[in-house]
C-alpha positions in Angstrom: 16.8 2.4 6.5 15.7 -0.9 4.9 16.1 -3.9 7.1 14.9 -6.3 4.4 15.2 -5.9 0.7 14.0 -8.1 -2.2 16.0 -7.5 -5.4 14.7 -8.9 -8.7 13.3 -11.9 -6.7 11.7 -14.6 -9.0 10.5 -18.1 -8.4 9.6 -20.5 -11.3 7.7 -23.7 -11.0 8.3 -25.3 -14.3 7.5 -22.6 -16.8 5.1 -20.8 -14.5 6.4 -17.8 -12.6 4.9 -17.6 -9.0 7.0 -14.5 -8.3 8.6 -12.4 -11.1 11.4 -9.7 -10.7 10.0 -8.5 -7.4 11.7 -5.5 -5.7 10.6 -4.5 -2.2 12.3 -2.7 0.6 10.9 -3.0 4.2 12.1 -0.2 6.5 13.0 -0.9 10.1 10.1 -0.3 12.5 7.5 -0.4 9.7 4.3 -2.4 9.4 4.3 -3.4 5.8 1.4 -5.1 4.2 1.7 -7.4 1.2 -1.7 -7.8 -0.5 -3.1 -9.3 -3.7 -5.7 -11.8 -4.9 -5.5 -15.5 -4.1 -2.7 -17.1 -6.1 -0.9 -13.8 -6.6 2.3 -15.2 -5.0 2.2 -13.7 -1.5 2.9 -16.9 0.4 5.6 -17.8 -2.1 7.3 -14.5 -1.3 7.2 -15.4 2.4 8.6 -18.9 1.7 11.5 -17.3 -0.3 12.3 -14.9 2.5 12.3 -17.5 5.2 14.2 -20.2 3.3 11.4 -22.7 2.7 12.0 -22.1 -1.0 15.1 -21.2 -3.0 14.7 -18.4 -5.6 15.1 -19.0 -9.3 16.9 -15.7 -9.4 17.3 -12.6 -7.4 18.3 -11.8 -3.8 16.9 -11.6 -0.3 19.0 -9.0 1.5 18.8 -9.0 5.3 20.7 -6.2 6.9 23.0 -5.9 3.9 23.5 -9.7 3.5 22.1 -12.0 0.9 20.4 -14.9 2.8 18.5 -16.5 -0.1 20.4 -19.8 0.2 20.6 -20.1 3.9 18.7 -22.9 5.7 15.6 -21.9 7.6 17.1 -22.4 11.1 19.9 -20.0 10.3 17.5 -17.4 9.0 15.5 -17.7 12.2 18.7 -17.3 14.2 19.5 -14.1 12.3 16.2 -12.6 13.5 13.5 -13.4 11.0 10.4 -15.2 12.5 7.3 -16.3 10.8 3.7 -17.4 11.6 1.6 -19.4 9.2 -1.8 -19.1 7.7 -2.7 -22.4 9.4 -1.0 -21.8 12.8 1.9 -24.1 13.3 1.7 -25.0 17.0 2.7 -28.1 19.0 -0.9 -29.2 19.4 -0.5 -31.8 22.2 1.2 -29.6 24.7 0.0 -26.5 26.5 0.4 -22.9 25.5 3.2 -22.2 28.0 5.2 -25.2 26.8 4.8 -24.1 23.2 6.5 -20.8 23.9 9.2 -22.4 26.1 10.1 -24.6 23.1 10.3 -21.6 20.9 12.5 -19.8 23.4 15.2 -22.5 23.4 16.7 -21.3 20.1 18.7 -18.7 22.1 19.1 -20.4 25.5 22.3 -22.3 24.9 20.8 -25.4 26.7 21.8 -28.5 24.7 20.3 -31.9 25.0 23.0 -33.2 27.4 22.4 -30.3 29.8 18.7 -30.9 29.8 19.3 -34.5 30.9 21.9 -33.5 33.6 19.7 -30.8 35.2 22.5 -29.2 37.1 22.0 -25.9 39.0 23.1 -23.7 36.1 20.7 -25.5 33.7 17.8 -25.3 36.2 18.4 -21.5 36.6 18.3 -21.1 32.8 15.1 -23.1 32.5 13.5 -21.1 35.2 14.4 -17.9 33.3 13.1 -19.3 30.1 9.7 -20.2 31.8 9.5 -16.7 33.2 10.2 -15.2 29.8 7.6 -17.5 28.1 4.9 -16.5 30.6 5.8 -12.8 30.1 5.2 -13.3 26.3 1.8 -14.9 27.0 0.9 -11.9 29.2 2.1 -9.5 26.5 -0.2 -11.2 24.0 -3.1 -11.1 26.5 -3.4 -14.9 26.8 -1.7 -15.7 30.1 -4.9 -17.2 31.4 -4.7 -20.0 28.9 -1.1 -20.9 29.7 -2.0 -24.4 30.9 -4.5 -25.2 28.1 -3.6 -27.6 25.4 -2.8 -25.8 22.1 -5.2 -28.1 20.2 -8.1 -27.0 22.3 -7.6 -23.2 21.8 -10.1 -21.1 19.9 -8.8 -19.6 16.7 -8.1 -16.1 18.1 -6.1 -17.5 21.0 -4.2 -19.9 18.7 -3.2 -17.0 16.5 -2.0 -15.0 19.5 0.0 -18.0 20.6 1.6 -18.3 17.2 2.8 -14.7 17.5 4.1 -15.4 21.0 6.0 -18.3 19.6 7.5 -16.1 17.0 8.4 -13.4 19.6 10.2 -16.1 21.7 12.8 -16.4 19.0 13.8 -12.8 19.7 13.2 -11.6 16.1 14.0 -8.3 14.5 11.2 -8.8 12.0 8.0 -11.0 12.1 6.3 -12.2 8.9 2.6 -12.8 9.6 0.5 -14.8 7.2 -3.2 -13.8 7.5 -3.0 -13.1 11.2 -6.8 -12.3 11.5 -8.1 -14.9 9.0 -11.3 -16.4 10.3 -11.7 -14.0 13.3 -14.7 -12.0 14.2 -14.6 -8.2 14.4 -13.6 -8.1 18.1 -10.9 -10.7 17.7 -9.6 -8.9 14.6 -9.4 -5.5 16.5 -7.6 -7.1 19.4 -5.1 -8.9 17.2 -4.3 -5.8 15.2 -3.7 -3.8 18.4 -1.3 -6.5 19.6 0.5 -6.3 16.2 0.9 -2.6 16.8 2.2 -3.3 20.3 4.8 -5.7 18.8 6.0 -2.9 16.5 6.2 -0.6 19.4 8.6 -3.0 21.0 11.0 -2.2 18.0 10.1 -5.2 15.9 9.4 -4.7 12.2 6.2 -6.4 10.8 5.6 -7.8 7.3 2.1 -9.2 6.9 -0.1 -10.8 4.4 -3.8 -10.1 5.0 -7.1 -10.0 3.1 -9.1 -8.1 5.7 -8.8 -4.6 4.2 -10.2 -3.0 7.3 -7.4 -4.4 9.3 -4.8 -3.6 6.6 -5.9 0.0 6.2 -6.0 0.7 10.0 -2.6 -0.9 10.7 -0.1 -0.8 7.8 2.2 2.1 7.1 2.9 1.0 3.5 1.3 -1.5 1.2 2.7 -3.5 -1.7 0.2 -5.2 -4.0 1.2 -8.0 -6.3 -0.7 -9.9 -8.9 0.5 -13.0 -10.8 3.8 -12.5 -9.0 4.4 -9.0 -10.3 4.3 -5.8 -8.2 1.5 -3.6 -9.5 1.4 -0.8 -6.8 3.2 0.3 -3.7 2.8 3.2 -1.3 0.5 4.4 1.5 -2.7 2.3 1.9 -4.8 5.2 0.6 -2.7 5.6 -2.5 -2.6 1.8 -3.3 -6.3 1.5 -2.8 -6.9 4.2 -5.5 -4.5 2.6 -8.0 -6.5 1.4 -11.1 -4.7 -1.9 -11.4 -5.3 -2.7 -7.7 -9.0 -2.0 -8.0 -9.3 -4.1 -11.2 -7.2 -7.1 -10.0 -8.1 -7.2 -6.3 -10.4 -4.7 -4.6 -13.3 -4.5 -6.9 -16.4 -3.7 -4.8 -14.2 -3.2 -1.7 -12.9 0.1 -3.0 -15.5 2.1 -1.1 -14.3 0.4 2.1 -10.7 1.5 1.4 -11.6 5.1 0.6 -13.9 5.5 3.6 
């Protein structure tokens, strides 16, 4: 069953089409990869799904409902969370405080309650802190809970970004280059964590250029170029597609087919 569908999705900037008549259905519990060369429209697709951009035409169907014109906060409340290529963290507070802030979307604690600090509010806040710490533990970074986000190495910052997304209690997480800039060890650890997130019942849609990571993790790939879908299917099938080889893989084809 598709949890997320893109139907004829297009985005024009002036006369230039960043995304053109894109159809894609992401099944529940799937790890779906969205690949393509730089400038192919991948991040624009993410921005359209999550409400940062409005489509020129087409639909974003979330569990049977068109959400293309909803504000970003409502889309997050419905269960779509996102990380960014340049991880969007609250840099001047520590890792635990980052996740606590992300948890607050579902706590029901308003600003007045935070000031009053009655017994009920204190119990809620204690529960939120406990949940935030559990998410750091799940991502393998509980030991950096008290470290300032701005001081974290890239791998830990990326893991914290995923923990922040998980704190919003999503049904699907969109990951924008989750292993960009990582070494081989960090990449392997991060992809294992992504699989663990999926094993918790959360669907994953990711953009990634590391084809080793993509091939070892994704169930299905969609490849786009100049905003058009050129191939879709299993990683092995997509890597063998002539247009994908020509537009994107080139010399990496041997890596894909290994």
